[in-house]
DRENPA-3360 file (N, C-alpha, C; in nm, 2 decimals, always signed):
BEGIN
1 = XXXXXXXX = +10.44/+13.28/+11.80/+10.53/+13.38/+11.76/+10.65/+13.32/+11.69 ~ +10.69/+13.38/+11.58/+10.80/+13.33/+11.51/+10.93/+13.33/+11.59 ~ +11.01/+13.22/+11.59/+11.13/+13.21/+11.67/+11.25/+13.21/+11.57 ~ +11.34/+13.31/+11.59/+11.46/+13.33/+11.51/+11.57/+13.26/+11.58 ~ +11.65/+13.18/+11.51/+11.76/+13.10/+11.57/+11.89/+13.14/+11.51 ~ +11.90/+13.22/+11.41/+12.03/+13.25/+11.34/+12.05/+13.40/+11.32 ~ +12.01/+13.48/+11.41/+12.02/+13.62/+11.40/+12.16/+13.67/+11.39 ~ +12.25/+13.60/+11.47/+12.39/+13.65/+11.48/+12.45/+13.64/+11.34;
9 = XXXXXXXX = +12.43/+13.54/+11.27/+12.49/+13.52/+11.14/+12.43/+13.61/+11.03 ~ +12.31/+13.66/+11.05/+12.24/+13.73/+10.95/+12.24/+13.88/+10.97 ~ +12.27/+13.93/+11.09/+12.26/+14.07/+11.12/+12.38/+14.15/+11.07 ~ +12.36/+14.27/+11.03/+12.47/+14.36/+10.99/+12.47/+14.48/+11.07 ~ +12.59/+14.54/+11.09/+12.60/+14.67/+11.17/+12.54/+14.66/+11.30 ~ +12.57/+14.55/+11.38/+12.51/+14.54/+11.51/+12.58/+14.62/+11.61 ~ +12.50/+14.67/+11.71/+12.56/+14.74/+11.82/+12.56/+14.64/+11.95 ~ +12.64/+14.67/+12.05/+12.63/+14.59/+12.17/+12.49/+14.59/+12.23;
17 = XXXXXXXX = +12.45/+14.48/+12.29/+12.32/+14.48/+12.36/+12.33/+14.57/+12.48 ~ +12.22/+14.65/+12.50/+12.21/+14.72/+12.63/+12.15/+14.63/+12.73 ~ +12.17/+14.66/+12.86/+12.12/+14.58/+12.96/+11.97/+14.59/+12.96 ~ +11.90/+14.48/+12.98/+11.75/+14.48/+12.98/+11.70/+14.53/+13.11 ~ +11.60/+14.61/+13.10/+11.53/+14.66/+13.22/+11.41/+14.57/+13.24 ~ +11.37/+14.56/+13.37/+11.27/+14.46/+13.40/+11.13/+14.51/+13.35 ~ +11.05/+14.41/+13.32/+10.91/+14.44/+13.28/+10.84/+14.49/+13.40 ~ +10.75/+14.59/+13.38/+10.68/+14.65/+13.49/+10.53/+14.63/+13.46;
25 = XXXXXXXX = +10.46/+14.56/+13.54/+10.31/+14.53/+13.52/+10.23/+14.66/+13.55 ~ +10.14/+14.70/+13.46/+10.06/+14.82/+13.48/+9.92/+14.77/+13.53 ~ +9.92/+14.73/+13.65/+9.80/+14.67/+13.71/+9.71/+14.78/+13.77 ~ +9.76/+14.89/+13.81/+9.67/+14.99/+13.87/+9.62/+15.09/+13.76 ~ +9.51/+15.15/+13.79/+9.44/+15.24/+13.70/+9.53/+15.36/+13.66 ~ +9.60/+15.41/+13.76/+9.69/+15.53/+13.74/+9.80/+15.49/+13.65 ~ +9.86/+15.37/+13.67/+9.98/+15.33/+13.59/+9.94/+15.30/+13.45 ~ +9.82/+15.25/+13.43/+9.78/+15.21/+13.29/+9.71/+15.32/+13.21;
33 = XXXXXXXX = +9.68/+15.43/+13.28/+9.59/+15.53/+13.22/+9.64/+15.58/+13.08 ~ +9.77/+15.62/+13.07/+9.81/+15.68/+12.94/+9.84/+15.57/+12.83 ~ +9.82/+15.44/+12.87/+9.85/+15.34/+12.77/+9.72/+15.27/+12.72 ~ +9.60/+15.33/+12.73/+9.48/+15.27/+12.70/+9.46/+15.23/+12.55 ~ +9.54/+15.29/+12.47/+9.54/+15.26/+12.32/+9.59/+15.12/+12.29 ~ +9.68/+15.07/+12.38/+9.73/+14.94/+12.37/+9.64/+14.84/+12.43 ~ +9.61/+14.73/+12.36/+9.51/+14.64/+12.41/+9.54/+14.49/+12.36 ~ +9.46/+14.41/+12.41/+9.47/+14.27/+12.37/+9.39/+14.25/+12.24;
41 = XXXXXXXX = +9.44/+14.16/+12.16/+9.36/+14.11/+12.04/+9.32/+13.97/+12.07 ~ +9.19/+13.95/+12.10/+9.14/+13.82/+12.13/+9.09/+13.76/+12.00 ~ +9.14/+13.64/+11.97/+9.12/+13.59/+11.83/+9.06/+13.45/+11.85 ~ +8.96/+13.42/+11.76/+8.90/+13.29/+11.77/+8.83/+13.25/+11.90 ~ +8.75/+13.35/+11.95/+8.68/+13.33/+12.07/+8.78/+13.31/+12.19 ~ +8.89/+13.38/+12.18/+8.98/+13.37/+12.29/+9.08/+13.25/+12.28 ~ +9.08/+13.18/+12.17/+9.18/+13.07/+12.16/+9.32/+13.12/+12.13 ~ +9.33/+13.24/+12.08/+9.46/+13.30/+12.05/+9.47/+13.44/+12.11;
49 = XXXXXXXX = +9.59/+13.48/+12.14/+9.61/+13.62/+12.20/+9.72/+13.69/+12.13 ~ +9.71/+13.81/+12.10/+9.82/+13.90/+12.05/+9.80/+14.03/+12.11 ~ +9.89/+14.12/+12.09/+9.88/+14.26/+12.14/+9.85/+14.34/+12.01 ~ +9.80/+14.46/+12.04/+9.76/+14.55/+11.92/+9.75/+14.69/+11.97 ~ +9.75/+14.79/+11.88/+9.75/+14.93/+11.92/+9.65/+15.01/+11.83 ~ +9.58/+15.09/+11.90/+9.48/+15.18/+11.83/+9.56/+15.30/+11.78 ~ +9.55/+15.33/+11.64/+9.62/+15.44/+11.58/+9.53/+15.54/+11.52 ~ +9.40/+15.52/+11.52/+9.30/+15.62/+11.50/+9.17/+15.56/+11.57;
57 = XXXXXXXX = +9.06/+15.63/+11.56/+8.94/+15.58/+11.64/+8.89/+15.45/+11.58 ~ +8.93/+15.41/+11.46/+8.88/+15.28/+11.40/+8.99/+15.19/+11.35 ~ +9.12/+15.23/+11.36/+9.22/+15.15/+11.30/+9.32/+15.10/+11.41 ~ +9.36/+14.97/+11.39/+9.44/+14.90/+11.48/+9.56/+14.84/+11.41 ~ +9.68/+14.84/+11.46/+9.79/+14.78/+11.40/+9.83/+14.65/+11.49 ~ +9.87/+14.55/+11.42/+9.92/+14.43/+11.49/+10.01/+14.35/+11.39 ~ +10.06/+14.24/+11.44/+10.15/+14.15/+11.35/+10.06/+14.07/+11.26 ~ +10.10/+14.06/+11.13/+10.02/+13.99/+11.03/+9.99/+13.84/+11.07;
65 = XXXXXXXX = +10.10/+13.78/+11.13/+10.08/+13.63/+11.15/+9.98/+13.61/+11.26 ~ +9.94/+13.71/+11.34/+9.84/+13.69/+11.44/+9.70/+13.66/+11.38 ~ +9.68/+13.69/+11.26/+9.55/+13.68/+11.20/+9.52/+13.55/+11.12 ~ +9.61/+13.46/+11.15/+9.60/+13.33/+11.08/+9.59/+13.21/+11.19 ~ +9.51/+13.11/+11.16/+9.51/+12.99/+11.24/+9.63/+12.92/+11.22 ~ +9.66/+12.82/+11.31/+9.78/+12.74/+11.30/+9.79/+12.65/+11.17 ~ +9.67/+12.63/+11.10/+9.67/+12.56/+10.97/+9.70/+12.65/+10.85 ~ +9.72/+12.78/+10.88/+9.75/+12.87/+10.77/+9.63/+12.94/+10.71;
73 = XXXXXXXX = +9.51/+12.92/+10.76/+9.39/+12.98/+10.71/+9.36/+13.11/+10.79 ~ +9.33/+13.22/+10.72/+9.30/+13.34/+10.79/+9.17/+13.34/+10.87 ~ +9.17/+13.39/+10.99/+9.05/+13.41/+11.07/+8.96/+13.50/+10.99 ~ +8.83/+13.48/+11.00/+8.73/+13.58/+10.95/+8.74/+13.71/+11.04 ~ +8.71/+13.83/+10.99/+8.72/+13.95/+11.07/+8.63/+13.94/+11.20 ~ +8.52/+13.87/+11.19/+8.43/+13.87/+11.30/+8.48/+13.78/+11.42 ~ +8.59/+13.71/+11.39/+8.65/+13.62/+11.50/+8.76/+13.70/+11.57 ~ +8.78/+13.83/+11.54/+8.88/+13.91/+11.60/+8.82/+14.02/+11.68;
81 = XXXXXXXX = +8.86/+14.03/+11.81/+8.80/+14.14/+11.89/+8.92/+14.22/+11.95 ~ +8.92/+14.35/+11.94/+9.02/+14.43/+12.00/+8.96/+14.48/+12.14 ~ +9.05/+14.47/+12.24/+9.01/+14.51/+12.38/+9.11/+14.61/+12.43 ~ +9.09/+14.74/+12.40/+9.19/+14.84/+12.44/+9.19/+14.85/+12.59 ~ +9.31/+14.87/+12.65/+9.33/+14.90/+12.79/+9.29/+14.78/+12.88 ~ +9.29/+14.66/+12.82/+9.25/+14.54/+12.90/+9.33/+14.53/+13.03 ~ +9.26/+14.52/+13.14/+9.32/+14.51/+13.27/+9.23/+14.45/+13.37 ~ +9.28/+14.34/+13.44/+9.21/+14.28/+13.55/+9.06/+14.24/+13.51;
89 = XXXXXXXX = +9.05/+14.18/+13.39/+8.92/+14.13/+13.35/+8.83/+14.22/+13.28 ~ +8.87/+14.34/+13.25/+8.78/+14.43/+13.17/+8.86/+14.52/+13.08 ~ +8.80/+14.57/+12.98/+8.86/+14.66/+12.88/+8.79/+14.79/+12.87 ~ +8.85/+14.90/+12.82/+8.79/+15.03/+12.80/+8.68/+15.02/+12.69 ~ +8.69/+14.92/+12.60/+8.59/+14.91/+12.49/+8.61/+14.77/+12.44 ~ +8.51/+14.72/+12.36/+8.52/+14.59/+12.29/+8.47/+14.62/+12.15 ~ +8.56/+14.59/+12.06/+8.53/+14.62/+11.92/+8.57/+14.50/+11.83 ~ +8.48/+14.46/+11.74/+8.51/+14.35/+11.65/+8.57/+14.41/+11.52;
97 = XXXXXXXX = +8.65/+14.33/+11.46/+8.71/+14.37/+11.33/+8.60/+14.37/+11.22 ~ +8.61/+14.47/+11.14/+8.52/+14.48/+11.02/+8.59/+14.42/+10.90 ~ +8.72/+14.45/+10.88/+8.80/+14.40/+10.77/+8.94/+14.43/+10.81 ~ +9.03/+14.36/+10.74/+9.17/+14.38/+10.77/+9.25/+14.36/+10.64 ~ +9.37/+14.42/+10.64/+9.47/+14.40/+10.53/+9.60/+14.37/+10.59 ~ +9.68/+14.28/+10.52/+9.81/+14.25/+10.56/+9.91/+14.30/+10.45 ~ +10.03/+14.32/+10.49/+10.13/+14.36/+10.39/+10.12/+14.27/+10.27 ~ +10.12/+14.33/+10.15/+10.10/+14.25/+10.03/+10.22/+14.16/+10.00;
105 = XXXXXXXX = +10.34/+14.19/+10.06/+10.46/+14.11/+10.04/+10.48/+14.02/+10.16 ~ +10.38/+13.99/+10.24/+10.39/+13.91/+10.36/+10.42/+13.76/+10.32 ~ +10.55/+13.73/+10.32/+10.59/+13.60/+10.28/+10.69/+13.55/+10.39 ~ +10.68/+13.42/+10.43/+10.77/+13.37/+10.53/+10.85/+13.25/+10.48 ~ +10.86/+13.23/+10.35/+10.95/+13.13/+10.30/+11.02/+13.19/+10.18 ~ +11.15/+13.14/+10.16/+11.22/+13.19/+10.05/+11.27/+13.33/+10.06 ~ +11.27/+13.39/+10.18/+11.32/+13.52/+10.20/+11.41/+13.53/+10.33 ~ +11.50/+13.63/+10.34/+11.58/+13.63/+10.46/+11.50/+13.69/+10.57;
113 = XXXXXXXX = +11.56/+13.69/+10.69/+11.49/+13.72/+10.81/+11.44/+13.87/+10.81 ~ +11.52/+13.96/+10.76/+11.48/+14.10/+10.76/+11.36/+14.12/+10.67 ~ +11.36/+14.06/+10.55/+11.25/+14.07/+10.46/+11.12/+14.02/+10.53 ~ +11.13/+13.91/+10.59/+11.01/+13.85/+10.66/+10.95/+13.94/+10.77 ~ +11.04/+13.98/+10.86/+11.00/+14.06/+10.97/+10.94/+14.20/+10.93 ~ +11.01/+14.26/+10.83/+10.97/+14.40/+10.79/+10.83/+14.40/+10.73 ~ +10.77/+14.28/+10.69/+10.64/+14.27/+10.63/+10.54/+14.20/+10.71 ~ +10.57/+14.17/+10.84/+10.48/+14.10/+10.93/+10.39/+14.21/+11.00;
121 = XXXXXXXX = +10.31/+14.28/+10.92/+10.23/+14.39/+10.97/+10.09/+14.38/+10.91 ~ +9.99/+14.41/+10.99/+9.86/+14.41/+10.95/+9.78/+14.53/+11.01 ~ +9.68/+14.58/+10.93/+9.60/+14.69/+10.98/+9.46/+14.64/+10.99 ~ +9.39/+14.67/+11.09/+9.25/+14.62/+11.11/+9.16/+14.74/+11.12 ~ +9.05/+14.74/+11.05/+8.94/+14.84/+11.07/+8.84/+14.78/+11.16 ~ +8.80/+14.86/+11.26/+8.70/+14.81/+11.36/+8.56/+14.84/+11.31 ~ +8.46/+14.76/+11.37/+8.32/+14.78/+11.32/+8.26/+14.91/+11.37 ~ +8.31/+14.96/+11.49/+8.27/+15.08/+11.55/+8.39/+15.16/+11.60;
129 = XXXXXXXX = +8.38/+15.29/+11.60/+8.50/+15.37/+11.65/+8.51/+15.35/+11.80 ~ +8.63/+15.37/+11.85/+8.66/+15.37/+11.99/+8.67/+15.51/+12.03 ~ +8.56/+15.56/+12.09/+8.55/+15.70/+12.13/+8.53/+15.71/+12.28 ~ +8.57/+15.61/+12.35/+8.56/+15.61/+12.50/+8.66/+15.71/+12.55 ~ +8.61/+15.79/+12.65/+8.70/+15.89/+12.71/+8.82/+15.82/+12.77 ~ +8.94/+15.88/+12.75/+9.06/+15.83/+12.80/+9.14/+15.73/+12.71 ~ +9.08/+15.69/+12.60/+9.15/+15.61/+12.50/+9.19/+15.69/+12.38 ~ +9.31/+15.74/+12.39/+9.36/+15.83/+12.28/+9.45/+15.75/+12.19;
137 = XXXXXXXX = +9.43/+15.74/+12.06/+9.51/+15.67/+11.97/+9.66/+15.72/+11.98 ~ +9.75/+15.63/+11.95/+9.89/+15.66/+11.95/+9.93/+15.71/+11.81 ~ +10.02/+15.81/+11.81/+10.07/+15.86/+11.68/+10.17/+15.77/+11.62 ~ +10.19/+15.77/+11.49/+10.28/+15.69/+11.42/+10.39/+15.77/+11.36 ~ +10.52/+15.73/+11.39/+10.63/+15.80/+11.33/+10.66/+15.75/+11.19 ~ +10.71/+15.84/+11.10/+10.74/+15.80/+10.97/+10.86/+15.70/+10.97 ~ +10.95/+15.71/+11.07/+11.06/+15.62/+11.07/+11.11/+15.60/+11.22 ~ +11.18/+15.50/+11.24/+11.24/+15.47/+11.37/+11.38/+15.54/+11.38;
145 = XXXXXXXX = +11.39/+15.64/+11.46/+11.52/+15.71/+11.47/+11.64/+15.62/+11.51 ~ +11.75/+15.66/+11.47/+11.87/+15.59/+11.51/+11.91/+15.62/+11.65 ~ +11.98/+15.53/+11.72/+12.04/+15.55/+11.85/+11.94/+15.61/+11.95 ~ +11.83/+15.56/+11.96/+11.73/+15.61/+12.05/+11.67/+15.50/+12.14 ~ +11.65/+15.53/+12.27/+11.59/+15.44/+12.36/+11.44/+15.42/+12.32 ~ +11.39/+15.30/+12.33/+11.26/+15.27/+12.30/+11.19/+15.19/+12.42 ~ +11.06/+15.19/+12.42/+10.98/+15.11/+12.52/+10.89/+15.02/+12.44 ~ +10.85/+14.91/+12.51/+10.75/+14.82/+12.45/+10.64/+14.79/+12.56;
153 = XXXXXXXX = +10.52/+14.80/+12.51/+10.40/+14.77/+12.60/+10.33/+14.65/+12.54 ~ +10.32/+14.54/+12.62/+10.27/+14.42/+12.56/+10.19/+14.34/+12.66 ~ +10.11/+14.25/+12.61/+10.05/+14.14/+12.68/+10.12/+14.01/+12.64 ~ +10.10/+13.91/+12.72/+10.16/+13.78/+12.69/+10.07/+13.67/+12.76 ~ +10.09/+13.55/+12.72/+10.00/+13.44/+12.77/+10.03/+13.42/+12.92 ~ +10.14/+13.46/+12.97/+10.17/+13.44/+13.12/+10.15/+13.57/+13.19 ~ +10.10/+13.67/+13.13/+10.07/+13.80/+13.19/+9.96/+13.87/+13.11 ~ +9.85/+13.79/+13.09/+9.74/+13.84/+13.00/+9.64/+13.93/+13.06;
161 = XXXXXXXX = +9.65/+13.95/+13.20/+9.54/+14.03/+13.26/+9.58/+14.17/+13.28 ~ +9.70/+14.21/+13.24/+9.73/+14.35/+13.25/+9.85/+14.37/+13.15 ~ +9.86/+14.49/+13.10/+9.98/+14.52/+13.01/+10.10/+14.53/+13.10 ~ +10.22/+14.51/+13.03/+10.35/+14.53/+13.10/+10.43/+14.62/+13.01 ~ +10.51/+14.70/+13.07/+10.60/+14.80/+13.00/+10.74/+14.77/+13.03 ~ +10.82/+14.77/+12.93/+10.97/+14.77/+12.95/+11.02/+14.89/+12.88 ~ +11.09/+14.97/+12.97/+11.14/+15.10/+12.92/+11.29/+15.10/+12.90 ~ +11.34/+15.20/+12.82/+11.48/+15.21/+12.80/+11.55/+15.09/+12.74;
169 = XXXXXXXX = +11.48/+15.03/+12.65/+11.54/+14.93/+12.57/+11.62/+15.00/+12.46 ~ +11.69/+14.92/+12.37/+11.76/+14.98/+12.26/+11.74/+14.91/+12.13 ~ +11.74/+14.98/+12.03/+11.74/+14.92/+11.89/+11.89/+14.88/+11.87 ~ +11.92/+14.75/+11.87/+12.06/+14.71/+11.87/+12.10/+14.68/+11.72 ~ +12.01/+14.66/+11.63/+12.04/+14.63/+11.49/+11.92/+14.66/+11.41 ~ +11.94/+14.69/+11.28/+11.83/+14.72/+11.19/+11.87/+14.69/+11.05 ~ +11.78/+14.64/+10.97/+11.81/+14.61/+10.84/+11.69/+14.60/+10.75 ~ +11.68/+14.69/+10.65/+11.57/+14.69/+10.55/+11.43/+14.69/+10.62;
177 = XXXXXXXX = +11.41/+14.77/+10.72/+11.29/+14.78/+10.79/+11.26/+14.69/+10.90 ~ +11.35/+14.59/+10.93/+11.34/+14.50/+11.04/+11.43/+14.56/+11.16 ~ +11.38/+14.54/+11.28/+11.45/+14.59/+11.40/+11.47/+14.48/+11.50 ~ +11.59/+14.48/+11.56/+11.62/+14.40/+11.67/+11.64/+14.48/+11.79 ~ +11.57/+14.44/+11.90/+11.57/+14.51/+12.03/+11.62/+14.44/+12.14 ~ +11.67/+14.51/+12.24/+11.71/+14.44/+12.37/+11.59/+14.42/+12.46 ~ +11.47/+14.45/+12.42/+11.35/+14.43/+12.50/+11.31/+14.28/+12.51 ~ +11.24/+14.25/+12.62/+11.19/+14.12/+12.64/+11.06/+14.10/+12.56;
185 = XXXXXXXX = +11.03/+13.97/+12.53/+10.90/+13.94/+12.46/+10.87/+13.80/+12.48 ~ +10.75/+13.76/+12.46/+10.70/+13.62/+12.48/+10.57/+13.60/+12.40 ~ +10.53/+13.48/+12.39/+10.40/+13.45/+12.32/+10.29/+13.54/+12.37 ~ +10.22/+13.60/+12.27/+10.12/+13.70/+12.30/+10.16/+13.84/+12.28 ~ +10.30/+13.87/+12.28/+10.35/+14.00/+12.26/+10.35/+14.04/+12.12 ~ +10.33/+13.95/+12.03/+10.33/+13.98/+11.88/+10.23/+14.10/+11.86 ~ +10.27/+14.20/+11.79/+10.18/+14.31/+11.76/+10.20/+14.42/+11.86 ~ +10.28/+14.40/+11.97/+10.30/+14.51/+12.07/+10.37/+14.63/+12.01;
193 = XXXXXXXX = +10.33/+14.75/+12.05/+10.40/+14.87/+11.99/+10.54/+14.89/+12.05 ~ +10.63/+14.93/+11.96/+10.76/+14.99/+11.99/+10.75/+15.14/+11.99 ~ +10.77/+15.20/+12.11/+10.75/+15.34/+12.12/+10.88/+15.42/+12.14 ~ +10.88/+15.54/+12.09/+11.00/+15.63/+12.11/+10.96/+15.77/+12.12 ~ +11.04/+15.85/+12.18/+11.01/+16.00/+12.19/+11.08/+16.06/+12.06 ~ +10.99/+16.10/+11.97/+11.04/+16.15/+11.84/+10.99/+16.30/+11.84 ~ +11.09/+16.39/+11.84/+11.06/+16.53/+11.83/+10.98/+16.58/+11.95 ~ +11.00/+16.52/+12.06/+10.93/+16.56/+12.18/+10.80/+16.50/+12.21;
201 = XXXXXXXX = +10.76/+16.41/+12.12/+10.63/+16.34/+12.13/+10.65/+16.19/+12.13 ~ +10.58/+16.12/+12.21/+10.58/+15.97/+12.22/+10.51/+15.92/+12.10 ~ +10.57/+15.84/+12.01/+10.51/+15.79/+11.89/+10.55/+15.64/+11.88 ~ +10.46/+15.57/+11.80/+10.48/+15.43/+11.77/+10.57/+15.43/+11.65 ~ +10.69/+15.36/+11.66/+10.79/+15.35/+11.55/+10.79/+15.21/+11.49 ~ +10.74/+15.11/+11.56/+10.74/+14.97/+11.51/+10.65/+14.89/+11.59 ~ +10.65/+14.76/+11.56/+10.58/+14.66/+11.64/+10.65/+14.53/+11.65 ~ +10.63/+14.46/+11.75/+10.70/+14.33/+11.78/+10.64/+14.22/+11.70;
209 = XXXXXXXX = +10.72/+14.13/+11.65/+10.66/+14.01/+11.58/+10.74/+13.88/+11.61 ~ +10.86/+13.89/+11.68/+10.94/+13.77/+11.70/+11.03/+13.78/+11.82 ~ +11.08/+13.66/+11.86/+11.18/+13.65/+11.96/+11.29/+13.56/+11.91 ~ +11.40/+13.57/+11.97/+11.51/+13.48/+11.93/+11.63/+13.49/+12.01 ~ +11.73/+13.42/+11.98/+11.86/+13.42/+12.04/+11.96/+13.49/+11.95 ~ +12.04/+13.58/+12.00/+12.14/+13.65/+11.91/+12.26/+13.67/+11.99 ~ +12.37/+13.60/+11.96/+12.49/+13.62/+12.03/+12.48/+13.57/+12.17 ~ +12.39/+13.47/+12.20/+12.38/+13.42/+12.34/+12.28/+13.50/+12.42;
217 = XXXXXXXX = +12.23/+13.61/+12.37/+12.13/+13.69/+12.44/+11.99/+13.68/+12.38 ~ +11.89/+13.69/+12.46/+11.75/+13.69/+12.40/+11.73/+13.83/+12.35 ~ +11.67/+13.84/+12.23/+11.63/+13.96/+12.17/+11.48/+13.95/+12.12 ~ +11.42/+14.06/+12.10/+11.29/+14.07/+12.04/+11.31/+14.14/+11.90 ~ +11.23/+14.11/+11.81/+11.24/+14.16/+11.67/+11.11/+14.20/+11.62 ~ +11.11/+14.30/+11.53/+10.99/+14.34/+11.47/+11.01/+14.43/+11.35 ~ +10.91/+14.51/+11.32/+10.91/+14.58/+11.19/+10.89/+14.73/+11.22 ~ +10.96/+14.81/+11.14/+10.94/+14.96/+11.14/+10.81/+14.98/+11.06;
225 = XXXXXXXX = +10.72/+15.05/+11.12/+10.58/+15.06/+11.06/+10.56/+15.18/+10.97 ~ +10.64/+15.29/+10.98/+10.61/+15.40/+10.90/+10.60/+15.38/+10.75 ~ +10.70/+15.31/+10.69/+10.70/+15.28/+10.55/+10.58/+15.19/+10.50 ~ +10.54/+15.11/+10.59/+10.43/+15.01/+10.56/+10.29/+15.08/+10.55 ~ +10.27/+15.19/+10.61/+10.14/+15.25/+10.62/+10.09/+15.30/+10.48 ~ +10.19/+15.34/+10.40/+10.15/+15.38/+10.26/+10.10/+15.27/+10.18 ~ +10.14/+15.15/+10.21/+10.10/+15.03/+10.14/+9.97/+14.97/+10.20 ~ +9.96/+14.97/+10.33/+9.84/+14.91/+10.40/+9.71/+14.98/+10.39;
233 = XXXXXXXX = +9.72/+15.11/+10.40/+9.59/+15.19/+10.39/+9.52/+15.18/+10.26 ~ +9.58/+15.19/+10.14/+9.51/+15.16/+10.02/+9.46/+15.02/+10.01 ~ +9.53/+14.92/+10.06/+9.48/+14.78/+10.06/+9.36/+14.77/+10.14 ~ +9.35/+14.83/+10.25/+9.24/+14.82/+10.34/+9.11/+14.88/+10.27 ~ +9.13/+15.00/+10.20/+9.02/+15.06/+10.13/+8.97/+14.97/+10.02 ~ +9.06/+14.88/+9.97/+9.02/+14.80/+9.85/+8.96/+14.67/+9.90 ~ +8.94/+14.65/+10.03/+8.89/+14.52/+10.08/+8.75/+14.54/+10.14 ~ +8.65/+14.59/+10.07/+8.52/+14.61/+10.13/+8.45/+14.48/+10.18;
241 = XXXXXXXX = +8.49/+14.37/+10.12/+8.43/+14.24/+10.17/+8.50/+14.18/+10.29 ~ +8.61/+14.23/+10.34/+8.67/+14.18/+10.46/+8.82/+14.17/+10.45 ~ +8.87/+14.07/+10.40/+9.02/+14.04/+10.41/+9.09/+14.08/+10.28 ~ +9.20/+14.14/+10.29/+9.28/+14.16/+10.17/+9.43/+14.12/+10.20 ~ +9.47/+14.02/+10.14/+9.61/+13.97/+10.16/+9.65/+13.88/+10.05 ~ +9.78/+13.86/+10.04/+9.84/+13.76/+9.95/+9.89/+13.64/+10.02 ~ +9.83/+13.52/+10.00/+9.87/+13.41/+10.08/+10.02/+13.37/+10.07 ~ +10.07/+13.33/+10.18/+10.21/+13.28/+10.18/+10.22/+13.16/+10.10;
249 = XXXXXXXX = +10.34/+13.14/+10.03/+10.36/+13.03/+9.94/+10.43/+12.91/+10.01 ~ +10.35/+12.82/+10.08/+10.41/+12.71/+10.14/+10.29/+12.62/+10.18 ~ +10.33/+12.50/+10.25/+10.22/+12.41/+10.28/+10.12/+12.48/+10.38 ~ +10.17/+12.55/+10.47/+10.08/+12.62/+10.56/+10.16/+12.73/+10.63 ~ +10.09/+12.83/+10.68/+10.16/+12.94/+10.75/+10.23/+12.89/+10.88 ~ +10.16/+12.80/+10.94/+10.21/+12.74/+11.07/+10.35/+12.68/+11.05 ~ +10.36/+12.60/+10.94/+10.48/+12.53/+10.91/+10.59/+12.63/+10.88 ~ +10.56/+12.74/+10.81/+10.66/+12.85/+10.78/+10.70/+12.91/+10.91;
257 = XXXXXX = +10.61/+12.93/+11.00/+10.65/+13.00/+11.13/+10.72/+12.91/+11.22 ~ +10.70/+12.78/+11.20/+10.76/+12.68/+11.30/+10.70/+12.68/+11.43 ~ +10.57/+12.70/+11.43/+10.50/+12.71/+11.56/+10.37/+12.63/+11.56 ~ +10.31/+12.61/+11.68/+10.18/+12.54/+11.69/+10.08/+12.64/+11.74 ~ +10.12/+12.75/+11.80/+10.02/+12.84/+11.85/+10.04/+12.98/+11.78 ~ +9.93/+13.05/+11.76/+9.94/+13.18/+11.69/+10.02/+13.28/+11.77;
% end
């Protein structure tokens, strides 16, 4: 996961951080039932883990950097498996990726933090639809509303056997499609959905892609997804052979991210 170290100097129009609410593990069937669309993304035969969200019966959203090995080479689609509703060793379904597209401006060097985060988005088409009863795709909002409480549902390497939810976080700053949140995050949470009640309906307004320190507090950061969908869907349709992306311009994606693990 990308680690941001200079958010305080780069953010504009920041609001005070809201108090963080504790993560709540959704280990029981009743607690996890309405969140079955959120799942683990098992990558490279389980060597890497991210979070992801079903947004139609065959489409999944996650962070773009999840789809690359530490040496900067993209995983082939067949090395990516989506496991919706993963809990206590089992998932509601198991689907391999057929193809994926990442944001065409996905660049992690030579750009500011907001530019990078706002484009760290990928869409995956699954080989088969997820039509298991109880797994309802989440709706996508066209934009992340201002001054609204949000929730994040994620997996992480230290809590990989069940999803966890953090409710009543706040969007504490935003810039050019990038969002800073008072929510917690950790390795494996990349790609987790940011959810908000928009017009009386719970919708996905963004996804998590980074953590960092901002003004002495830990924050999570990610992308507003509504504007990106108009770019990603045509790219996906143009990628019949599998992957559609523009490689980052640097020695390797891992070096740009400053990490050793996806």
